KOLNU-70162 format. One record per residue (C-alpha): residue number from 1; z, y, x. Coordinates in steps of 0.001 Angstrom, whole numbers. Example, Ala and Ser with C-alpha at 12.3 -4.5 7.8 and 13.67 -1.06 7.14 Angstrom:
+-----+---------+---------+---------+
|   n |      up |   north |    east |
+-----+---------+---------+---------+
|   1 |    7800 |   -4500 |   12300 |
|   2 |    7140 |   -1060 |   13670 |
+-----+---------+---------+---------+
//
This chain:
+-----+---------+---------+---------+
|   n |      up |   north |    east |
+-----+---------+---------+---------+
|   1 |    3780 |   16674 |   -5137 |
|   2 |    1847 |   15336 |   -2330 |
|   3 |    1961 |   17511 |     676 |
|   4 |     976 |   17663 |    4023 |
|   5 |     510 |   19647 |    7360 |
|   6 |   -1435 |   21123 |    9611 |
|   7 |   -1998 |   23329 |   12402 |
|   8 |   -2986 |   22553 |   16200 |
|   9 |   -2017 |   20065 |   18560 |
|  10 |    1622 |   20435 |   19893 |
|  11 |    2585 |   22824 |   17363 |
|  12 |    5679 |   20954 |   15727 |
|  13 |    4083 |   19347 |   12501 |
|  14 |    5621 |   15896 |   13178 |
|  15 |    8772 |   17589 |   14423 |
|  16 |    8973 |   19394 |   10925 |
|  17 |    8274 |   16527 |    9351 |
|  18 |   10922 |   14809 |   10931 |
|  19 |   13109 |   17202 |   10455 |
|  20 |   12276 |   17346 |    6942 |
|  21 |   12773 |   13722 |    6190 |
|  22 |   14606 |   11821 |    8801 |
|  23 |   11529 |    9799 |    9111 |
|  24 |    9893 |    9334 |   12909 |
|  25 |    6523 |   10187 |   12719 |
|  26 |    4959 |    8660 |   15632 |
|  27 |    4895 |    5047 |   15240 |
|  28 |    2660 |    3721 |   16895 |
|  29 |    2859 |    2343 |   20603 |
|  30 |     -40 |    4735 |   21555 |
|  31 |    1394 |    7543 |   20404 |
|  32 |    4611 |    7430 |   21683 |
|  33 |    2924 |    7379 |   25207 |
|  34 |     478 |    9875 |   25008 |
|  35 |    3123 |   12395 |   22838 |
|  36 |     700 |   12953 |   20276 |
|  37 |    -153 |   12071 |   17069 |
|  38 |   -3488 |    9789 |   16204 |
|  39 |   -3133 |    8617 |   12252 |
|  40 |   -1776 |    9339 |    9221 |
|  41 |    1696 |    8813 |    8318 |
|  42 |    3635 |    9533 |    5201 |
|  43 |    6900 |    9888 |    4106 |
|  44 |    9316 |   10753 |    1048 |
|  45 |   11216 |   14435 |    1212 |
|  46 |   13736 |   14653 |   -1230 |
|  47 |   13930 |   18006 |   -2859 |
|  48 |   16917 |   20188 |   -3903 |
|  49 |   16618 |   19460 |   -8148 |
|  50 |   15977 |   15736 |   -7169 |
|  51 |   12326 |   15218 |   -6754 |
|  52 |   10610 |   13046 |   -4992 |
|  53 |    7737 |   14337 |   -2649 |
|  54 |    5113 |   13043 |    -201 |
|  55 |    4521 |   13992 |    2485 |
|  56 |    1551 |   13208 |    4493 |
|  57 |    1258 |   14174 |    8526 |
|  58 |   -1703 |   14513 |    9854 |
|  59 |   -3397 |   15016 |   13640 |
|  60 |   -3819 |   18343 |   15486 |
|  61 |   -6146 |   16872 |   18113 |
|  62 |   -9387 |   18228 |   17724 |
|  63 |  -11273 |   14781 |   18430 |
|  64 |   -9078 |   13394 |   15223 |
|  65 |  -10912 |   16533 |   12606 |
|  66 |  -12029 |   13446 |   10999 |
|  67 |   -8249 |   11870 |    9999 |
|  68 |   -6677 |   15413 |    9155 |
|  69 |   -9655 |   15864 |    6415 |
|  70 |   -9154 |   12483 |    5209 |
|  71 |   -4995 |   13204 |    4630 |
|  72 |   -5519 |   16362 |    3067 |
|  73 |   -8194 |   15030 |     418 |
|  74 |   -6158 |   15237 |   -2850 |
|  75 |   -2950 |   17780 |   -1964 |
|  76 |   -1478 |   19919 |   -4037 |
|  77 |     348 |   22068 |    -612 |
|  78 |    -447 |   22391 |    2834 |
|  79 |    2037 |   23617 |    5595 |
|  80 |     140 |   25252 |    8369 |
|  81 |    2304 |   24617 |   10787 |
|  82 |    1819 |   27628 |   13749 |
|  83 |    3985 |   27258 |   16961 |
|  84 |    5341 |   30906 |   17129 |
|  85 |    4980 |   31058 |   20882 |
|  86 |    1485 |   30142 |   21205 |
|  87 |     345 |   31685 |   17363 |
|  88 |   -3192 |   31411 |   15780 |
|  89 |   -5195 |   28215 |   18157 |
|  90 |   -8720 |   27269 |   17149 |
|  91 |   -7059 |   23772 |   15424 |
|  92 |   -5213 |   26354 |   13200 |
|  93 |   -8270 |   27472 |   12321 |
|  94 |  -10340 |   24730 |   11464 |
|  95 |   -7964 |   23108 |    9804 |
|  96 |   -7334 |   26329 |    7405 |
|  97 |  -10918 |   25779 |    6689 |
|  98 |  -10783 |   22255 |    5625 |
|  99 |   -7894 |   23096 |    3476 |
| 100 |  -10145 |   26256 |    2004 |
| 101 |  -12891 |   23756 |    1441 |
| 102 |  -10774 |   21495 |    -377 |
| 103 |   -9318 |   24094 |   -2602 |
| 104 |   -5652 |   23048 |   -1891 |
| 105 |   -3704 |   25328 |   -4351 |
| 106 |    -917 |   26664 |   -2596 |
| 107 |     316 |   26784 |    1302 |
| 108 |    2863 |   27963 |    3484 |
| 109 |    2672 |   28767 |    6442 |
| 110 |    5561 |   27898 |    8451 |
| 111 |    6380 |   29233 |   11782 |
| 112 |    8111 |   26444 |   14149 |
| 113 |    9732 |   26744 |   17481 |
| 114 |   10908 |   29929 |   16246 |
| 115 |   14206 |   29625 |   19013 |
| 116 |   11745 |   30093 |   21202 |
| 117 |   10960 |   33654 |   21368 |
| 118 |   12136 |   37064 |   20504 |
| 119 |   12216 |   38862 |   17438 |
| 120 |    9305 |   41265 |   18172 |
| 121 |    7416 |   38358 |   19109 |
| 122 |    8447 |   36274 |   15913 |
| 123 |    7345 |   39725 |   13882 |
| 124 |    4378 |   39900 |   15307 |
| 125 |    2807 |   35901 |   14542 |
| 126 |    4332 |   36861 |   11079 |
| 127 |    2509 |   40199 |   10188 |
| 128 |    -692 |   38388 |   11750 |
| 129 |    -202 |   35569 |    9990 |
| 130 |      97 |   36933 |    6601 |
| 131 |   -3043 |   39480 |    7657 |
| 132 |   -5062 |   36590 |    8390 |
| 133 |   -4042 |   34093 |    5414 |
| 134 |   -4529 |   37277 |    2910 |
| 135 |   -7639 |   36627 |    1915 |
| 136 |   -8054 |   32689 |    1970 |
| 137 |   -8946 |   31471 |   -1359 |
| 138 |   -5728 |   28865 |    -955 |
| 139 |   -2602 |   30749 |   -2086 |
| 140 |    -423 |   31223 |     187 |
| 141 |    2915 |   32308 |     201 |
| 142 |    5129 |   34433 |    3089 |
| 143 |    5842 |   32833 |    6188 |
| 144 |    8652 |   31035 |    6999 |
| 145 |    9967 |   30411 |   10443 |
| 146 |   12144 |   27694 |   11540 |
| 147 |   13406 |   26030 |   14539 |
| 148 |   14067 |   21958 |   14169 |
| 149 |   16068 |   22513 |   17578 |
| 150 |   19361 |   23990 |   15432 |
| 151 |   17945 |   23321 |   11830 |
| 152 |   17521 |   27654 |   11071 |
| 153 |   14866 |   28048 |    7754 |
| 154 |   14714 |   24091 |    6557 |
| 155 |   17088 |   24952 |    3575 |
| 156 |   14366 |   27733 |    2685 |
| 157 |   11471 |   25657 |    3041 |
| 158 |   12628 |   23111 |     996 |
| 159 |   13547 |   25401 |   -1094 |
| 160 |   10522 |   27155 |   -1202 |
| 161 |    9084 |   23561 |   -1813 |
| 162 |   11150 |   23271 |   -4785 |
| 163 |    9829 |   26108 |   -6569 |
| 164 |    6259 |   25651 |   -5462 |
| 165 |    6923 |   21497 |   -6962 |
| 166 |    7741 |   23514 |  -10172 |
| 167 |    4820 |   24754 |  -10434 |
| 168 |    2269 |   22230 |   -9623 |
| 169 |     165 |   21477 |  -12438 |
| 170 |    1043 |   17563 |  -14127 |
| 171 |   -2686 |   15459 |  -13632 |
| 172 |   -3245 |   13935 |  -16800 |
| 173 |   -1763 |   10368 |  -16539 |
| 174 |   -4698 |    9518 |  -19563 |
| 175 |   -7558 |   10039 |  -16836 |
| 176 |   -9945 |    7356 |  -15469 |
| 177 |   -7825 |    5953 |  -12758 |
| 178 |   -9047 |    6807 |   -8778 |
| 179 |   -7258 |    6007 |   -5433 |
| 180 |   -9365 |    6853 |   -2400 |
| 181 |   -7957 |    4546 |     346 |
| 182 |   -6765 |    5592 |    3364 |
| 183 |   -4536 |    2407 |    5022 |
| 184 |   -5375 |   -1300 |    4224 |
| 185 |   -3277 |   -3988 |    5918 |
| 186 |   -1941 |   -7194 |    5580 |
| 187 |    1877 |   -7468 |    5176 |
| 188 |    3737 |  -10828 |    5046 |
| 189 |    5067 |  -11881 |    1946 |
| 190 |    2670 |   -9742 |      14 |
| 191 |    -466 |  -10173 |    1203 |
| 192 |   -3158 |   -7946 |    1094 |
| 193 |   -1991 |   -3821 |     992 |
| 194 |   -3945 |    -645 |     477 |
| 195 |   -2649 |    2576 |     161 |
| 196 |   -3586 |    6244 |    -671 |
| 197 |   -3026 |    8599 |   -3181 |
| 198 |   -3588 |    8509 |   -6848 |
| 199 |   -5793 |   11111 |   -7874 |
| 200 |   -6024 |   10468 |  -11113 |
| 201 |   -4615 |    7852 |  -13715 |
| 202 |   -2710 |    5568 |  -12993 |
| 203 |   -2168 |    1976 |  -11971 |
| 204 |    -145 |    -987 |  -13418 |
| 205 |    1291 |   -4353 |  -12346 |
| 206 |   -1650 |   -7203 |  -13395 |
| 207 |   -4241 |   -4472 |  -13753 |
| 208 |   -7728 |   -5891 |  -12721 |
| 209 |   -9178 |   -3446 |  -10552 |
| 210 |  -12280 |   -2909 |   -8844 |
| 211 |  -12726 |   -1446 |   -4592 |
| 212 |  -16029 |     599 |   -4131 |
| 213 |  -18819 |     911 |   -3051 |
| 214 |  -18058 |   -2831 |   -2381 |
| 215 |  -17784 |   -4064 |   -5561 |
| 216 |  -15160 |   -6118 |   -5196 |
| 217 |  -12595 |   -7337 |   -7631 |
| 218 |   -9263 |   -7719 |   -7621 |
| 219 |   -5873 |   -7539 |   -9608 |
| 220 |   -2736 |   -5682 |   -9200 |
| 221 |     -26 |   -7680 |   -7327 |
| 222 |    2272 |   -4872 |   -6809 |
| 223 |    3098 |   -1599 |   -6777 |
| 224 |    4793 |     549 |   -4405 |
| 225 |    5726 |    4394 |   -3526 |
| 226 |    7532 |    4943 |    -645 |
| 227 |    9260 |    1864 |    -459 |
| 228 |   10612 |    2019 |   -4090 |
| 229 |    8932 |   -1237 |   -6716 |
| 230 |    7018 |     251 |   -9379 |
| 231 |    5933 |    -963 |  -12538 |
| 232 |    3235 |    2017 |  -13872 |
| 233 |    2278 |    4415 |  -11607 |
| 234 |    1816 |    8265 |  -12441 |
| 235 |   -1278 |   10205 |  -10913 |
| 236 |   -1057 |   12321 |   -7846 |
| 237 |    1699 |    9969 |   -6192 |
| 238 |    1831 |    7811 |   -3365 |
| 239 |     859 |    4254 |   -3886 |
| 240 |     278 |     960 |   -1711 |
| 241 |    -796 |   -1475 |   -3678 |
| 242 |   -1025 |   -5210 |   -3508 |
| 243 |   -4465 |   -6752 |   -3953 |
| 244 |   -4467 |  -10312 |   -5020 |
| 245 |   -7576 |  -12173 |   -3794 |
| 246 |   -9404 |   -9774 |   -1384 |
| 247 |   -8833 |  -10114 |    2727 |
| 248 |   -7913 |   -7051 |    4514 |
| 249 |  -11246 |   -7475 |    6320 |
| 250 |  -13175 |   -6459 |    3171 |
| 251 |  -10932 |   -2969 |    3090 |
| 252 |  -11285 |    -100 |    4391 |
| 253 |  -10728 |    3844 |    4648 |
| 254 |  -13320 |    5294 |    2609 |
| 255 |  -12839 |    3114 |     144 |
| 256 |  -11818 |    3925 |   -3688 |
| 257 |   -9822 |    2091 |   -5791 |
| 258 |  -10908 |    2044 |   -9543 |
| 259 |  -10140 |    -153 |  -12470 |
| 260 |  -12701 |   -2488 |  -13278 |
| 261 |  -13764 |   -1975 |  -16926 |
| 262 |  -14023 |    2516 |  -15398 |
| 263 |  -17423 |    3289 |  -15542 |
| 264 |  -16961 |    4552 |  -11478 |
| 265 |  -20362 |    3740 |   -9672 |
| 266 |  -21615 |    4080 |   -5997 |
| 267 |  -23856 |    7197 |   -4906 |
| 268 |  -26058 |    7814 |   -2309 |
| 269 |  -26944 |   11064 |   -3453 |
| 270 |  -25355 |   14226 |   -4813 |
| 271 |  -26035 |   17755 |   -5298 |
| 272 |  -23096 |   20328 |   -4606 |
| 273 |  -22880 |   23536 |   -4657 |
| 274 |  -22396 |   24068 |    -995 |
| 275 |  -20643 |   27403 |    1048 |
| 276 |  -20949 |   27443 |    4499 |
| 277 |  -17565 |   29166 |    7070 |
| 278 |  -18939 |   32377 |    7844 |
| 279 |  -18188 |   31769 |   11661 |
| 280 |  -20003 |   28476 |   11723 |
| 281 |  -21887 |   27739 |   14689 |
| 282 |  -25351 |   28428 |   12487 |
| 283 |  -27492 |   27664 |    9859 |
| 284 |  -28209 |   24749 |    7663 |
| 285 |  -31743 |   23914 |    7169 |
| 286 |  -33774 |   20967 |    5103 |
| 287 |  -33639 |   17785 |    6192 |
| 288 |  -30716 |   18956 |    8682 |
| 289 |  -28039 |   15850 |    9142 |
| 290 |  -24378 |   16331 |    8750 |
| 291 |  -20943 |   14822 |    8650 |
| 292 |  -19511 |   14968 |    4726 |
| 293 |  -16372 |   13953 |    4036 |
| 294 |  -15295 |   13038 |     338 |
| 295 |  -12022 |   11947 |    -491 |
| 296 |  -10805 |    9882 |    2929 |
| 297 |  -14301 |    9095 |    3414 |
| 298 |  -16958 |   10106 |    5984 |
| 299 |  -20248 |    9333 |    5736 |
| 300 |  -24105 |   10574 |    7500 |
| 301 |  -25863 |   12635 |    5254 |
| 302 |  -29098 |   14916 |    5157 |
| 303 |  -28969 |   18437 |    3731 |
| 304 |  -32160 |   18677 |     993 |
| 305 |  -31896 |   22805 |     337 |
| 306 |  -34664 |   25028 |   -1299 |
| 307 |  -33680 |   27457 |    1367 |
| 308 |  -31465 |   27465 |    4548 |
| 309 |  -28320 |   28500 |    4164 |
| 310 |  -26525 |   30812 |    7039 |
| 311 |  -23021 |   31123 |    7685 |
| 312 |  -21425 |   32626 |    4752 |
| 313 |  -23897 |   31829 |    2384 |
| 314 |  -23479 |   30055 |    -894 |
| 315 |  -26046 |   27953 |   -2408 |
| 316 |  -27302 |   24064 |   -3920 |
| 317 |  -28053 |   20914 |   -2214 |
| 318 |  -29005 |   17593 |   -2565 |
| 319 |  -27276 |   15104 |      35 |
| 320 |  -28674 |   11903 |     578 |
| 321 |  -25903 |   10231 |    2155 |
| 322 |  -26405 |    6934 |    4740 |
| 323 |  -24037 |    5043 |    2795 |
| 324 |  -22560 |    4787 |    -598 |
| 325 |  -19932 |    7132 |   -2140 |
| 326 |  -17760 |    7275 |   -4760 |
| 327 |  -18278 |   10922 |   -6255 |
| 328 |  -17140 |   12756 |   -9597 |
| 329 |  -18620 |   15956 |  -11090 |
| 330 |  -16218 |   19141 |   -9195 |
| 331 |  -14532 |   17643 |   -6485 |
| 332 |  -14445 |   18902 |   -3031 |
| 333 |  -16403 |   18017 |     209 |
| 334 |  -15997 |   19872 |    3710 |
| 335 |  -19352 |   19299 |    5268 |
| 336 |  -18499 |   19128 |    8876 |
| 337 |  -21833 |   19741 |   11739 |
| 338 |  -23580 |   16662 |   13688 |
| 339 |  -23171 |   17947 |   16655 |
| 340 |  -21090 |   19405 |   17903 |
| 341 |  -18933 |   18472 |   15472 |
| 342 |  -17608 |   21414 |   13828 |
| 343 |  -16311 |   21962 |   10292 |
| 344 |  -18750 |   24309 |    9550 |
| 345 |  -18217 |   24215 |    5498 |
| 346 |  -17821 |   22069 |    2235 |
| 347 |  -18505 |   22446 |   -1149 |
| 348 |  -18087 |   21281 |   -4547 |
| 349 |  -20266 |   18481 |   -6745 |
| 350 |  -22199 |   19258 |   -9746 |
| 351 |  -23987 |   15580 |   -9798 |
| 352 |  -22639 |   12673 |   -8505 |
| 353 |  -25146 |   10458 |  -10288 |
| 354 |  -28396 |   12434 |  -10379 |
| 355 |  -31757 |   11229 |  -11423 |
| 356 |  -34208 |   10743 |   -9164 |
| 357 |  -36862 |   12669 |   -8023 |
| 358 |  -37265 |   16031 |   -6637 |
| 359 |  -33409 |   18147 |   -7782 |
| 360 |  -34132 |   20565 |  -10585 |
| 361 |  -30978 |   23191 |  -10498 |
| 362 |  -30840 |   23580 |  -14182 |
| 363 |  -29523 |   27010 |  -15671 |
| 364 |  -25621 |   26362 |  -16280 |
| 365 |  -25359 |   23183 |  -14278 |
| 366 |  -22219 |   25159 |  -12492 |
| 367 |  -21074 |   26718 |  -15036 |
| 368 |  -16919 |   26894 |  -15851 |
| 369 |  -17687 |   25805 |  -19035 |
| 370 |  -17925 |   22575 |  -19822 |
| 371 |  -20106 |   22443 |  -22768 |
| 372 |  -22659 |   24609 |  -20651 |
| 373 |  -22167 |   21349 |  -17929 |
| 374 |  -22968 |   18853 |  -20474 |
| 375 |  -25662 |   20978 |  -21909 |
| 376 |  -27235 |   21652 |  -17765 |
| 377 |  -26725 |   17693 |  -17062 |
| 378 |  -28478 |   16488 |  -20067 |
| 379 |  -31619 |   18954 |  -19466 |
| 380 |  -31962 |   16444 |  -16077 |
| 381 |  -32172 |   13307 |  -18255 |
| 382 |  -34317 |   13926 |  -20989 |
| 383 |  -33777 |   10439 |  -21997 |
| 384 |  -30021 |   10419 |  -22361 |
| 385 |  -26910 |   10153 |  -20425 |
| 386 |  -24429 |    7076 |  -20962 |
| 387 |  -21761 |    8903 |  -23007 |
| 388 |  -18848 |    6568 |  -20966 |
| 389 |  -19688 |    8423 |  -17805 |
| 390 |  -19729 |   12115 |  -19246 |
| 391 |  -16097 |   11679 |  -17618 |
| 392 |  -17269 |   11016 |  -14606 |
| 393 |  -20300 |   13935 |  -14425 |
| 394 |  -18003 |   16798 |  -15364 |
| 395 |  -14911 |   15395 |  -13950 |
| 396 |  -12837 |   15360 |  -17081 |
| 397 |  -10055 |   12677 |  -18820 |
| 398 |  -11632 |   10461 |  -21292 |
| 399 |  -10034 |   12643 |  -24356 |
| 400 |  -11729 |   16087 |  -22662 |
| 401 |  -15299 |   15006 |  -22832 |
| 402 |  -14973 |   13797 |  -26472 |
| 403 |  -14148 |   17264 |  -27157 |
| 404 |  -16443 |   18563 |  -24962 |
| 405 |  -19072 |   16771 |  -26808 |
| 406 |  -17971 |   17487 |  -30076 |
| 407 |  -17911 |   21428 |  -29122 |
| 408 |  -21653 |   20872 |  -26886 |
| 409 |  -25176 |   20801 |  -28750 |
| 410 |  -25361 |   16604 |  -28380 |
| 411 |  -26505 |   13562 |  -30311 |
| 412 |  -25393 |   10792 |  -30575 |
| 413 |  -27993 |    7016 |  -30429 |
| 414 |  -25512 |    4315 |  -29909 |
| 415 |  -24482 |    4232 |  -26577 |
| 416 |  -26153 |    7412 |  -25384 |
| 417 |  -26002 |   10951 |  -26164 |
| 418 |  -28429 |   13458 |  -25887 |
| 419 |  -29404 |   17035 |  -25960 |
| 420 |  -30308 |   18496 |  -29574 |
| 421 |  -32748 |   20484 |  -28117 |
| 422 |  -34603 |   17149 |  -27098 |
| 423 |  -34105 |   15586 |  -30302 |
| 424 |  -35483 |   18783 |  -32292 |
| 425 |  -38867 |   18681 |  -29582 |
| 426 |  -39131 |   14784 |  -30880 |
| 427 |  -38740 |   16026 |  -34466 |
| 428 |  -40744 |   18880 |  -33849 |
| 429 |  -44265 |   16487 |  -32120 |
| 430 |  -43230 |   13606 |  -35198 |
| 431 |  -43979 |   16039 |  -37426 |
| 432 |  -46854 |   17081 |  -35879 |
| 433 |  -47773 |   13382 |  -35599 |
| 434 |  -47644 |   12325 |  -38985 |
| 435 |  -49919 |   15316 |  -40328 |
| 436 |  -52266 |   14394 |  -37861 |
| 437 |  -52009 |   11075 |  -39528 |
| 438 |  -53023 |   12619 |  -42814 |
| 439 |  -56167 |   15057 |  -41901 |
| 440 |  -57580 |   11881 |  -39803 |
| 441 |  -56642 |    9042 |  -42398 |
| 442 |  -56040 |   11111 |  -45887 |
| 443 |  -56808 |    7711 |  -48060 |
| 444 |  -53562 |    6030 |  -46158 |
| 445 |  -49844 |    6530 |  -47569 |
| 446 |  -48846 |    7188 |  -44462 |
| 447 |  -48176 |    6682 |  -40576 |
| 448 |  -46864 |    3218 |  -40151 |
| 449 |  -43697 |    3921 |  -38723 |
| 450 |  -43671 |    1694 |  -35636 |
| 451 |  -47144 |    3704 |  -34688 |
| 452 |  -45212 |    6598 |  -35239 |
| 453 |  -42164 |    5528 |  -32748 |
| 454 |  -44833 |    4064 |  -30276 |
| 455 |  -46612 |    8104 |  -30183 |
| 456 |  -43400 |    9325 |  -29293 |
| 457 |  -42576 |    6597 |  -26706 |
| 458 |  -41789 |    9816 |  -24543 |
| 459 |  -39224 |   10884 |  -26225 |
| 460 |  -37500 |    7760 |  -25491 |
| 461 |  -34137 |    7966 |  -27702 |
| 462 |  -34981 |   10983 |  -28912 |
| 463 |  -37272 |    9795 |  -30837 |
| 464 |  -36080 |    7855 |  -33762 |
| 465 |  -33170 |   11059 |  -34396 |
| 466 |  -36101 |   13173 |  -34261 |
| 467 |  -37710 |   10321 |  -37434 |
| 468 |  -34033 |   10393 |  -39297 |
| 469 |  -34127 |   14420 |  -38705 |
| 470 |  -37142 |   15200 |  -40967 |
| 471 |  -36290 |   12411 |  -43123 |
| 472 |  -32862 |   13596 |  -43641 |
| 473 |  -34096 |   17350 |  -44226 |
| 474 |  -36608 |   16079 |  -46437 |
| 475 |  -39575 |   16820 |  -44230 |
| 476 |  -41194 |   13269 |  -44642 |
| 477 |  -40583 |   10360 |  -46400 |
| 478 |  -39832 |    7093 |  -44834 |
| 479 |  -40623 |    3933 |  -47342 |
| 480 |  -42062 |     499 |  -47250 |
| 481 |  -42729 |     721 |  -43336 |
| 482 |  -44819 |    3854 |  -43447 |
| 483 |  -43908 |    7846 |  -42918 |
| 484 |  -44922 |   10947 |  -44800 |
| 485 |  -45161 |   14092 |  -45972 |
| 486 |  -43189 |   14925 |  -48187 |
| 487 |  -46279 |   17141 |  -49842 |
| 488 |  -48649 |   14795 |  -48711 |
| 489 |  -50749 |   12524 |  -51916 |
| 490 |  -53245 |    9739 |  -50572 |
| 491 |  -56863 |   10820 |  -51256 |
| 492 |  -58536 |    8361 |  -53206 |
| 493 |  -61707 |    6882 |  -52208 |
+-----+---------+---------+---------+
//
């Protein structure tokens, strides 16, 4: 389980993590000098049942929200920290908006500095917080009041975390491996190291890997999780990955580590379903420039939307990125305004590798049913799609993708899959071409197969499947390099 903090500056997030883990959360000299968290920091958290969770401490300053979002990506649970003496503050609200847009599954509101207020004030803040969070898409439990000075409430918090850990859905070890990088550095004796949360799949020592979007290939030299060496990782684990043959200067936050033989591709365009926060700064209009956060990446993007999106509204949009990114169907994203910089909304990626041209918002693209989504994605790709890319486009494991393809009305053409309706159209066009040829040249035994294929070139890979379907059904006869209607007999000259 990966846990992250969130909340306003100076509300005690780092102190809470230190009290829970015994690890200092201000390792940087600048942090110690200024007394605030500047970067992401990580620590193992031992729970009462022996499970070791990873915890990510994030900055609370309004100028460091981009860093907070990078840390919040991929969380299983969020600790929303609110100081009892101050209550809900601006960054409390903005950090909650981030967690909601990322659809963090669960959260625990933690009232820190409980030793500084009386019982009435504590009850007032608890009530206000519970009411505020009741409508959140994040599943929040009841608030817990703690004091890092006396230790009060910390055992209850650990127990609550243990209960939440038991209910976390395990990630699929057979899924495509992906690790968004949040740090890269060089360690004496170990070489180049990248760290991050493994969103999916597993890595093993010796694996051939690629860093995207740069395309730099490497090999996993070593694996660690919270200082403990590993041979094989598990999904959802905090990892430090030693990479062979890669310079530190080639790596950085926002890049993604994947296996070399996996079908991941960088993209500069994604189609998404967007939602704006109700109290945002204004509408998002066509061609608006925004800051898009995906995984640990922040990139500038232009919004191409059919109609303006107002605060609190939902809608679809094509996002054209100013730098390449690695995306997957179903990935959550966060949007911040260009200026003034604040969280304005977020959304879900519907098509991470959309075809060129104008966006065609096909029915079913946002369906919760994977078979319907596959049909919608194929409707945008009349020439078919590579079967190996289905797990990336749908955001599911290869095994699940196989089951969806078995369920959906698709047909296989070598490495491609095509919509069955597209093959039906090609078959109908082929039969019409055959019959037209008979009418024009009744003395010939049939239309040459290559001539028929040329007449169907606009149908792409579906053409041969359509001809094959007609032959299997007995509608046409293919012999001697020609194709004829089964009822056709040549007319003697």
